[in-house]
All heavy atoms as an XYZ file, in Angstrom:
800
protein
N      72.440     94.056    109.933
C      71.671     95.263    109.781
C      72.108     96.185    111.012
O      72.210     97.404    110.829
C      70.195     94.931    109.873
C      69.345     96.078    109.658
S      69.471     96.681    108.016
C      68.062     97.581    107.723
N      72.331     95.620    112.225
C      72.677     96.422    113.297
C      74.123     96.991    113.088
O      74.383     98.213    113.502
C      72.822     95.430    114.556
C      73.059     96.165    115.868
C      72.076     97.279    116.211
C      73.262     95.296    116.896
N      74.922     96.323    112.421
C      76.349     96.889    112.170
C      76.269     98.117    111.151
O      76.879     99.092    111.458
C      77.216     95.947    111.531
N      75.340     98.063    110.311
C      75.178     99.214    109.354
C      74.622    100.404    110.165
O      74.905    101.577    109.878
C      74.259     98.873    108.261
C      73.996     99.815    107.142
C      75.229    100.192    106.516
C      73.054     99.347    106.134
N      73.604    100.154    111.110
C      73.149    101.276    111.961
C      74.292    101.849    112.845
O      74.282    103.148    112.906
C      72.104    100.787    112.867
C      70.819    100.390    112.037
C      69.635     99.933    112.803
O      69.997     99.379    113.981
N      68.487     99.976    112.470
N      75.179    101.103    113.345
C      76.367    101.622    114.062
C      77.319    102.503    113.224
O      77.677    103.554    113.567
C      77.183    100.594    114.743
C      76.585    100.159    116.216
C      75.989     98.953    116.369
C      76.668    101.069    117.095
C      75.531     98.559    117.738
C      76.150    100.745    118.444
C      75.668     99.522    118.696
O      75.161     99.183    119.847
N      77.425    101.843    111.976
C      78.246    102.580    110.987
C      77.686    103.942    110.712
O      78.549    104.984    110.817
C      78.297    101.747    109.688
C      79.312    102.001    108.752
C      80.530    101.533    108.837
C      78.944    102.914    107.648
C      81.469    101.739    107.821
C      79.834    103.235    106.728
C      81.150    102.636    106.773
O      82.082    102.906    105.841
N      76.385    104.092    110.435
C      75.749    105.376    110.188
C      75.733    106.260    111.413
O      75.885    107.481    111.215
C      74.397    105.252    109.608
C      74.417    104.519    108.245
O      75.291    104.903    107.366
N      73.290    103.925    107.965
N      75.539    105.684    112.666
C      75.469    106.415    113.854
C      76.896    107.108    114.135
O      76.935    108.244    114.438
C      75.079    105.560    115.029
C      75.011    106.293    116.285
C      73.999    107.351    116.425
C      74.709    105.277    117.441
N      77.956    106.293    113.949
C      79.373    106.924    114.132
C      79.438    108.036    113.174
O      80.061    109.061    113.646
C      80.369    105.809    113.977
C      80.457    104.900    115.163
C      80.095    105.237    116.470
C      81.207    103.715    115.176
N      80.478    104.229    117.244
C      81.044    103.234    116.440
C      81.766    102.935    114.210
C      81.683    102.027    116.930
C      82.259    101.586    114.569
C      82.164    101.284    115.902
N      79.119    107.899    111.973
C      79.482    108.892    111.004
C      78.626    110.188    111.395
O      79.138    111.349    111.461
C      79.022    108.570    109.536
C      79.129    109.534    108.545
C      78.963    108.921    107.242
O      79.807    108.169    106.704
N      78.026    109.479    106.442
N      77.359    110.025    111.731
C      76.450    111.170    112.126
C      77.020    111.847    113.465
O      77.057    113.033    113.555
C      75.129    110.648    112.478
C      74.170    111.758    112.968
C      73.662    112.651    112.181
C      73.969    111.799    114.431
C      72.756    113.593    112.679
C      73.063    112.816    114.854
C      72.445    113.784    113.955
O      71.733    114.657    114.550
N      77.455    111.019    114.493
C      77.983    111.502    115.672
C      79.265    112.310    115.425
O      79.417    113.414    116.145
C      78.101    110.333    116.664
O      76.988    109.660    116.933
C      78.783    110.905    118.019
N      80.139    111.864    114.596
C      81.463    112.516    114.465
C      81.193    113.890    113.688
O      81.647    114.910    114.066
C      82.369    111.638    113.589
C      82.826    110.524    114.650
C      83.491    112.389    113.089
C      83.595    109.441    113.754
N      80.266    113.749    112.707
C      80.032    114.972    111.902
C      79.277    116.023    112.859
O      79.616    117.250    112.792
C      79.205    114.755    110.740
C      79.976    113.982    109.607
C      79.107    113.673    108.429
N      79.940    113.085    107.448
C      79.471    112.735    106.216
N      78.228    112.924    105.970
N      80.194    112.031    105.299
N      78.432    115.622    113.718
C      77.686    116.574    114.626
C      78.774    117.177    115.675
O      78.748    118.318    115.841
C      76.631    115.921    115.338
C      75.461    115.547    114.412
C      74.812    116.803    113.797
O      74.967    116.999    112.594
N      74.250    117.608    114.538
N      79.736    116.385    116.038
C      80.721    116.847    117.039
C      81.648    117.750    116.303
O      81.968    118.903    116.949
C      81.581    115.698    117.483
O      80.679    114.700    118.119
C      82.483    116.093    118.601
N      81.919    117.615    114.993
C      82.695    118.581    114.356
C      82.023    119.874    114.220
O      82.653    120.941    114.273
C      83.295    117.948    113.044
C      84.394    116.878    113.044
C      84.507    116.373    111.570
C      85.610    117.577    113.493
N      80.736    119.809    113.872
C      79.990    121.050    113.732
C      80.095    121.947    115.030
O      80.025    123.135    114.882
C      78.572    120.692    113.409
C      78.289    120.458    111.951
C      76.776    120.180    111.749
C      76.541    119.834    110.377
N      75.018    119.525    110.111
N      80.099    121.248    116.140
C      80.010    122.031    117.303
C      81.390    122.548    117.860
O      81.472    123.293    118.830
C      79.335    121.211    118.557
O      80.244    120.102    118.796
N      82.435    122.122    117.343
C      83.733    122.558    117.662
C      84.259    123.566    116.799
O      83.882    123.843    115.654
C      84.781    121.323    117.515
C      84.586    120.117    118.383
C      85.525    119.090    118.260
O      86.401    119.174    117.312
O      85.577    118.195    119.063
N      85.175    124.412    117.366
C      85.799    125.494    116.637
C      86.732    124.947    115.567
O      86.701    125.372    114.398
C      86.554    126.412    117.425
C      85.794    127.427    118.332
C      86.727    128.369    118.952
O      87.659    127.991    119.551
N      86.218    129.585    119.156
N      87.408    123.869    115.910
C      88.183    123.229    114.859
C      87.434    122.191    114.187
O      87.453    121.039    114.570
C      89.403    122.569    115.763
C      90.471    121.833    114.876
O      90.567    122.122    113.639
N      91.407    121.159    115.494
N      86.703    122.634    113.259
C      85.605    121.756    112.641
C      86.136    120.893    111.444
O      85.480    120.821    110.453
C      84.566    122.610    112.140
O      85.045    123.479    111.177
N      87.356    120.375    111.624
C      87.855    119.382    110.647
C      88.723    118.328    111.231
O      89.143    118.615    112.493
C      88.675    120.242    109.572
C      89.824    120.896    110.039
C      91.036    120.253    110.181
C      89.666    122.303    110.301
C      92.124    121.006    110.730
C      90.741    123.000    110.931
C      91.961    122.401    111.036
O      93.027    123.180    111.533
N      88.968    117.323    110.577
C      90.015    116.306    111.096
C      91.065    116.200    110.142
O      90.853    116.398    108.972
C      89.264    114.919    111.118
C      88.052    114.767    112.224
C      87.391    113.498    112.018
C      88.755    114.892    113.553
N      92.301    115.809    110.622
C      93.544    115.547    109.863
C      93.887    114.141    110.053
O      93.286    113.486    110.988
C      94.533    116.644    110.031
O      94.881    116.452    111.420
C      94.190    117.954    109.617
N      94.850    113.705    109.465
C      95.409    112.299    109.575
C      94.442    111.208    109.150
O      94.503    110.160    109.727
C      95.806    112.098    111.008
C      97.052    113.025    111.318
O      98.043    113.036    110.573
N      96.942    113.617    112.483
N      93.535    111.496    108.265
C      92.548    110.525    107.786
C      92.823    110.072    106.348
O      92.610    108.884    105.926
C      91.115    111.090    107.805
C      90.600    111.428    109.146
C      89.061    111.838    109.024
C      90.558    110.094    109.957
N      93.478    110.976    105.637
C      93.643    110.608    104.135
C      95.061    109.864    103.981
O      96.001    110.554    104.218
C      93.499    111.836    103.273
C      93.717    111.401    101.832
C      92.195    112.396    103.428
N      95.019    108.718    103.507
C      96.305    107.965    103.430
C      97.224    108.730    102.306
O      96.841    109.160    101.259
C      96.006    106.648    102.842
C      94.561    106.442    103.178
C      93.950    107.832    103.284
N      98.402    109.047    102.717
C      99.422    109.648    101.669
C      99.269    111.186    101.896
O     100.151    111.842    101.307
N      98.345    111.663    102.641
C      98.158    113.150    102.712
C      97.616    113.444    104.227
O      96.548    113.823    104.245
C      97.153    113.657    101.657
C      97.191    115.132    101.596
O      97.843    115.839    102.340
N      96.419    115.683    100.543
N      98.420    113.276    105.232
C      97.967    113.380    106.519
C      97.553    114.902    106.866
O      96.816    114.970    107.886
C      99.188    112.961    107.322
C     100.407    113.111    106.547
C      99.903    112.922    105.026
N      98.041    115.826    106.259
C      97.703    117.249    106.509
C      96.372    117.663    105.948
O      95.967    118.743    106.328
N      95.746    116.831    105.112
C      94.618    117.244    104.471
C      93.448    117.409    105.436
O      93.173    116.636    106.211
C      94.151    116.303    103.510
C      92.821    116.726    102.635
C      92.521    115.932    101.501
N      91.348    116.188    100.958
C      90.614    115.499    100.162
N      91.009    114.199     99.850
N      89.402    115.826     99.729
N      92.686    118.506    105.412
C      91.605    118.810    106.250
C      90.290    118.167    105.743
O      89.901    118.341    104.548
C      91.386    120.350    106.447
C      92.575    120.976    107.214
C      92.398    122.491    107.258
C      93.586    123.032    107.828
N      93.513    124.602    107.796
N      89.675    117.286    106.608
C      88.458    116.708    106.171
C      87.329    117.255    107.080
O      87.344    117.095    108.280
C      88.504    115.163    106.349
C      87.332    114.509    105.918
C      89.697    114.614    105.575
N      86.352    117.902    106.434
C      85.274    118.505    107.147
C      84.008    117.526    107.401
O      83.284    117.754    108.474
C      84.866    119.880    106.670
C      85.956    120.798    106.633
C      85.515    122.171    105.846
O      84.478    122.251    105.371
O      86.391    123.039    105.939
N      83.910    116.691    106.482
C      82.680    115.643    106.582
C      83.232    114.244    106.332
O      83.020    113.742    105.310
C      81.681    116.112    105.550
C      80.989    117.475    105.771
C      79.849    117.663    104.703
N      78.995    116.660    104.295
C      78.031    116.195    104.880
N      77.559    116.842    105.923
N      77.173    115.194    104.479
N      83.943    113.703    107.404
C      84.477    112.391    107.298
C      83.495    111.356    107.277
O      82.329    111.393    107.816
C      85.296    112.308    108.632
C      84.594    113.210    109.615
C      84.103    114.290    108.780
N      83.828    110.374    106.568
C      82.935    109.108    106.384
C      83.470    108.222    107.432
O      84.688    108.276    107.902
C      83.102    108.363    104.964
O      84.513    107.956    104.853
C      82.559    109.326    103.905
N      82.694    107.175    107.848
C      83.041    106.238    108.787
C      84.218    105.439    108.190
O      85.112    104.945    108.966
C      81.821    105.300    109.203
O      80.766    106.200    109.701
C      82.184    104.362    110.226
N      84.124    105.092    106.912
C      85.198    104.275    106.319
C      86.551    104.997    106.488
O      87.593    104.336    106.837
C      84.920    104.111    104.879
O      85.951    103.497    104.134
N      86.618    106.377    106.304
C      87.846    107.094    106.526
C      88.327    107.046    107.956
O      89.508    106.951    108.249
C      87.845    108.558    106.173
C      88.219    108.899    104.751
C      87.864    110.415    104.478
C      89.617    108.565    104.401
N      87.426    107.183    108.850
C      87.745    107.153    110.329
C      88.184    105.720    110.637
O      89.301    105.677    111.423
C      86.440    107.511    111.149
C      86.757    107.333    112.635
C      86.199    109.010    110.946
N      87.632    104.719    110.263
C      88.014    103.376    110.659
C      89.407    103.087    110.020
O      90.287    102.440    110.733
C      86.901    102.359    110.333
C      85.760    102.374    111.144
C      84.749    101.315    110.461
C      85.942    102.274    112.585
N      89.611    103.487    108.799
C      90.903    103.218    108.113
C      92.131    103.910    108.899
O      93.235    103.437    108.880
C      90.765    103.684    106.657
O      90.812    105.085    106.451
N      91.763    104.931    109.582
C      92.884    105.716    110.445
C      93.380    104.868    111.524
O      94.620    105.080    111.866
C      92.179    107.022    110.983
N      92.639    103.857    111.917
C      93.147    102.936    112.887
C      93.910    101.737    112.432
O      94.377    100.836    113.140
C      91.905    102.387    113.693
C      91.305    103.371    114.695
C      90.324    104.289    114.268
C      91.799    103.574    116.063
C      89.856    105.243    115.182
C      91.308    104.447    116.775
C      90.384    105.370    116.353
N      94.163    101.648    111.118
C      94.967    100.569    110.578
C      96.360    100.594    111.163
O      97.023     99.524    111.160
C      94.950    100.702    109.027
C      93.711    100.203    108.399
C      93.859    100.174    106.907
N      92.451     99.659    106.348
C      92.097    100.061    105.269
N      92.838    100.866    104.497
N      90.954     99.651    104.771
N      96.886    101.694    111.571
C      98.246    101.784    111.961
C      98.397    101.337    113.523
O      99.444    101.105    113.954
C      98.863    103.115    111.812
O      98.075    104.073    112.684
N      97.234    101.086    114.079
C      97.327    100.717    115.491
C      97.402     99.307    115.595
O      96.707     98.513    114.899
C      96.009    101.208    116.230
C      96.027    100.785    117.726
C      95.841    102.726    116.220
N      98.418     98.777    116.429
C      98.609     97.451    116.676
C      98.514     97.061    118.095
O      99.110     97.603    118.924
C      99.980     96.974    116.019
C     100.128     97.267    114.604
C     101.522     96.912    114.125
O     102.466     96.507    114.912
N     101.796     96.900    112.864
N      97.818     96.011    118.426
C      97.637     95.497    119.751
C      98.000     94.061    119.844
O      97.486     93.288    119.067
C      96.236     95.685    120.210
C      96.059     95.328    121.728
S      94.566     95.780    122.421
C      93.474     94.610    121.650
N      98.903     93.725    120.571
C      99.361     92.371    120.680
C      99.043     91.947    122.121
O      99.473     92.494    123.081
C     100.965     92.230    120.529
C     101.397     92.795    119.165
C     101.375     90.774    120.657
C     102.716     92.977    118.943
N      98.248     90.829    122.188
C      97.825     90.369    123.468
C      98.540     89.029    123.616
O      98.472     88.063    122.836
C      96.252     90.021    123.384
C      95.617     89.540    124.534
C      95.250     90.293    125.613
C      95.315     88.094    124.699
C      94.761     89.785    126.730
C      94.725     87.575    125.730
C      94.474     88.362    126.875
O      93.790     87.899    127.888
N      99.263     88.902    124.854
C     100.041     87.743    125.073
C      99.550     87.158    126.325
O      99.450     87.826    127.341
C     101.510     88.072    125.253
C     102.058     88.678    123.943
C     102.374     86.832    125.620
C     103.367     89.255    123.917
N      99.332     85.782    126.360
C      99.014     85.111    127.597
C     100.136     84.168    127.900
O     100.441     83.293    127.149
C      97.649     84.291    127.265
C      97.245     83.480    128.530
S      96.673     84.529    129.897
C      95.034     84.845    129.334
N     100.631     84.279    128.985
C     101.842     83.502    129.383
C     101.321     82.181    130.056
O     100.121     81.917    130.308
C     102.606     84.337    130.598
O     101.730     84.507    131.704
C     103.167     85.512    129.983
N     102.274     81.254    130.248
C     101.931     79.895    130.755
C     101.337     79.901    132.140
O     100.492     79.102    132.447
C     103.192     79.047    130.839
C     103.774     78.646    129.449
O     102.838     78.728    128.480
O     104.880     78.418    129.349
N     101.565     80.946    132.803
C     101.021     81.088    134.250
C      99.724     81.945    134.215
O      99.396     82.538    135.142
C     102.024     81.529    135.285
C     102.668     82.986    134.797
O     102.282     83.420    133.677
O     103.208     83.598    135.745
N      99.031     82.119    132.969
C      97.928     82.758    132.796
C      97.759     84.205    133.170
O      96.881     84.772    133.509
C      96.633     82.023    133.500
C      96.564     80.630    133.173
N      96.093     80.171    131.978
C      96.979     79.450    133.732
C      96.083     78.883    131.790
N      96.665     78.382    132.958
N      98.963     84.928    132.951
C      98.991     86.383    133.118
C      98.907     86.950    131.628
O      99.623     86.516    130.822
C     100.252     86.731    133.850
C     100.325     86.295    135.280
C     101.530     86.928    135.970
C     101.540     86.456    137.253
N     102.773     86.876    138.084
N      98.064     87.964    131.595
C      97.954     88.641    130.335
C      98.806     89.863    130.177
O      99.051     90.450    131.210
C      96.429     89.071    130.135
N      99.225     89.992    128.919
C     100.089     91.191    128.628
C      99.705     91.759    127.380
O      99.512     91.147    126.416
C     101.579     90.810    128.583
O     102.387     91.892    128.297
N      99.356     93.142    127.348
C      99.058     93.764    126.100
C     100.149     94.886    125.797
O     100.563     95.608    126.652
C      97.682     94.587    126.413
C      97.286     95.278    125.212
C      96.570     93.566    126.701
N     100.566     94.700    124.563
C     101.541     95.697    123.900
C     100.767     96.466    122.809
O     100.280     95.909    121.911
C     102.671     94.984    123.429
C     103.422     94.160    124.487
N     104.328     94.768    125.340
C     103.335     92.915    124.747
C     104.804     93.927    126.183
N     104.199     92.680    125.875
N     100.808     97.720    122.982
C     100.070     98.668    122.220
C     101.082     99.582    121.296
O     102.072    100.169    121.836
C      99.161     99.656    122.862
C      98.253    100.550    122.083
C      97.212     99.731    121.269
C      97.566    101.368    122.977
N     100.967     99.672    120.007
C     101.859    100.423    119.192
C     100.901    101.275    118.294
O      99.944    100.811    117.849
C     102.654     99.574    118.390
C     103.696     98.811    119.059
C     104.694     97.910    118.161
O     104.284     97.511    117.231
N     105.863     97.731    118.722
N     101.326    102.533    117.938
C     100.822    103.215    116.848
C      99.593    104.140    117.198
O      99.133    104.894    116.435
N      99.156    104.181    118.529
C      98.095    105.024    118.860
C      98.594    106.457    119.113
O      99.678    106.559    119.749
C      97.284    104.514    120.122
C      96.011    105.238    120.289
C      98.059    104.595    121.377
C      94.862    104.461    120.432
N      97.972    107.449    118.583
C      98.376    108.831    118.622
C      97.194    109.673    119.085
O      95.991    109.191    119.238
C      98.932    109.314    117.273
C     100.119    108.504    116.836
C     100.590    108.943    115.495
O     100.306    109.989    115.054
O     101.252    108.074    114.806
N      97.460    110.916    119.259
C      96.489    111.821    119.737
C      95.158    111.823    118.870
O      94.115    111.903    119.417
C      97.067    113.224    119.908
C      97.818    113.452    121.145
C      97.006    113.119    122.477
O      95.860    113.528    122.576
O      97.547    112.360    123.304
N      95.423    111.850    117.606
C      94.196    111.887    116.714
C      93.342    110.672    116.806
O      92.091    110.650    116.700
C      94.604    112.200    115.277
C      95.349    111.071    114.536
N      96.649    110.936    114.597
C      94.982    110.047    113.721
C      97.022    109.836    113.986
N      96.124    109.336    113.390
N      93.819    109.530    117.152
C      93.116    108.370    117.437
C      92.217    108.503    118.736
O      91.096    108.095    118.772
C      94.023    107.051    117.654
C      94.676    106.632    116.467
N      96.105    106.852    116.392
C      94.284    106.177    115.239
C      96.519    106.379    115.176
N      95.414    105.989    114.426
N      92.787    109.070    119.751
C      92.046    109.338    120.940
C      90.974    110.252    120.740
O      89.804    110.132    121.253
C      93.052    109.782    122.048
C      94.140    108.921    122.541
C      95.018    109.596    123.522
C      93.611    107.631    123.033
N      91.127    111.376    119.912
C      90.064    112.216    119.542
C      88.969    111.614    118.766
O      87.727    111.933    119.017
C      90.710    113.436    118.736
C      89.694    114.540    118.355
C      90.291    115.618    117.621
N      89.290    116.607    117.216
C      89.291    117.221    116.118
N      90.314    117.308    115.318
N      88.348    118.164    115.973
N      89.356    110.686    117.906
C      88.228    109.971    117.147
C      87.447    109.046    118.139
O      86.231    109.000    118.035
C      89.000    109.167    115.985
C      89.540    109.963    114.901
C      90.253    108.997    113.887
C      88.484    110.580    114.059
N      88.129    108.330    119.082
C      87.428    107.511    119.884
C      86.478    108.470    120.889
O      85.365    108.024    120.945
C      88.376    106.805    120.853
C      89.205    105.765    120.327
C      90.324    105.238    121.270
C      88.300    104.599    119.780
N      86.879    109.548    121.178
C      85.962    110.503    122.099
C      84.786    110.895    121.171
O      83.616    110.969    121.668
C      86.749    111.776    122.445
C      87.699    111.475    123.642
C      88.412    112.745    124.049
C      89.526    112.445    125.015
N      90.268    113.648    125.297
N      85.116    111.159    119.824
C      83.931    111.521    118.942
C      82.867    110.478    118.734
O      81.798    110.726    118.560
C      84.527    112.201    117.671
C      85.186    113.445    117.708
S      85.851    113.739    116.003
C      85.920    115.531    116.236
N      83.503    109.148    118.685
C      82.506    108.062    118.618
C      81.951    107.615    119.769
O      81.134    106.702    119.912
C      83.329    106.849    117.934
C      83.700    107.169    116.448
S      84.399    105.718    115.571
C      85.904    105.496    116.365
N      82.130    108.309    120.898
C      81.819    108.038    122.327
C      82.160    106.705    122.731
O      81.400    105.973    123.427
C      80.150    108.230    122.308
C      79.759    109.666    122.013
C      78.340    109.899    122.257
N      78.149    111.359    121.809
C      76.929    111.724    121.366
N      75.960    110.860    121.159
N      76.737    113.017    121.063
N      83.478    106.381    122.436
C      84.051    105.122    123.055
C      85.014    105.448    123.987
O      85.695    106.636    123.954
C      84.592    104.367    121.819
C      83.751    103.796    120.650
C      84.562    103.322    119.464
C      82.814    102.749    121.309
N      85.278    104.695    124.996
C      86.259    104.924    125.956
C      87.695    105.068    125.400
O      88.129    104.232    124.579
C      86.246    103.760    127.064
C      85.508    102.724    126.296
C      84.647    103.345    125.223
N      88.448    106.066    125.821
C      89.830    106.195    125.139
C      90.652    105.236    125.731
O      91.843    104.988    125.154
C      90.262    107.670    125.487
O      90.299    107.808    126.961
C      89.459    108.745    124.767
N      90.445    104.498    126.797
C      91.469    103.437    127.375
C      91.036    102.150    126.815
O      91.523    101.146    127.397
C      91.469    103.554    128.749
C      90.183    103.249    129.389
O      89.098    103.209    128.758
O      90.129    102.991    130.756
N      90.169    101.992    125.809
C      89.710    100.710    125.192
C      90.941     99.865    124.849
O      90.801     98.630    124.950
C      88.785    100.933    124.056
C      87.947     99.683    123.761
C      89.481    101.515    122.807
C      86.874     99.910    122.925
N      92.013    100.378    124.362
C      93.203     99.712    123.944
C      94.086     99.356    125.114
O      94.868     98.379    125.064
C      94.012    100.464    122.920
C      93.387    100.521    121.520
C      92.781    101.640    121.095
C      93.298     99.414    120.742
C      92.177    101.749    119.801
C      92.741     99.475    119.546
C      92.187    100.650    119.097
O      91.590    100.741    117.789
N      94.005    100.037    126.170
C      94.892     99.865    127.398
C      94.314     98.670    128.231
O      95.110     97.822    128.783
C      94.998    100.988    128.105
C      95.885    102.018    127.427
C      95.964    103.390    128.336
N      96.762    104.445    127.826
C      96.500    104.952    126.550
N      95.423    104.809    125.873
N      97.241    105.983    126.140
N      92.981     98.482    128.231
C      92.399     97.376    129.016
C      91.223     96.707    128.256
O      90.081     96.893    128.555
C      91.780     97.920    130.370
C      92.803     98.723    131.152
N      93.814     98.071    131.762
C      92.886    100.096    131.401
C      94.565     99.172    132.376
N      94.015    100.276    132.155
N      91.581     96.129    127.137
C      90.585     95.641    126.232
C      89.571     94.498    126.793
O      88.449     94.354    126.444
C      91.348     94.993    125.005
C      92.570     94.763    125.637
C      92.976     95.684    126.764
N      90.119     93.808    127.790
C      89.187     92.724    128.518
C      88.290     93.373    129.346
O      87.266     92.682    129.880
C      90.049     91.673    129.124
C      91.040     92.324    129.984
C      90.923     92.516    131.426
C      92.353     92.641    129.694
N      92.099     93.098    131.942
C      92.981     93.200    130.939
C      93.195     92.690    128.623
C      94.255     93.672    130.971
C      94.507     93.127    128.661
C      95.034     93.614    129.763
N      88.375     94.672    129.842
C      87.500     95.197    130.701
C      86.460     96.103    129.970
O      85.576     96.638    130.635
C      88.172     96.078    131.719
C      89.181     95.372    132.585
C      90.100     96.250    133.409
O      89.959     97.524    133.310
O      90.964     95.788    134.124
N      86.557     96.334    128.798
C      85.663     97.210    127.937
C      84.357     96.575    127.723
O      84.104     95.405    127.745
C      86.314     97.633    126.632
């Protein structure tokens, strides 16, 4: 039940943020049509935009952690800000 509340909260937060911005739409959300402008994005569309992001976490024998990040772009950072999540969440996942 809590997950559903977060799901709805993110959607509401993103839509309210878009209303307050001059650039009141998002792009890079629709698979196969990255230029399409979306004015009322769903949480499902927003979360699916992160499918291209890959994070590889490697722990070496001497217990040193290494994180390799691929696929994060400016529109991902904008979405994280809109969801009120830290934009460095992928850079330091164990500190978040």
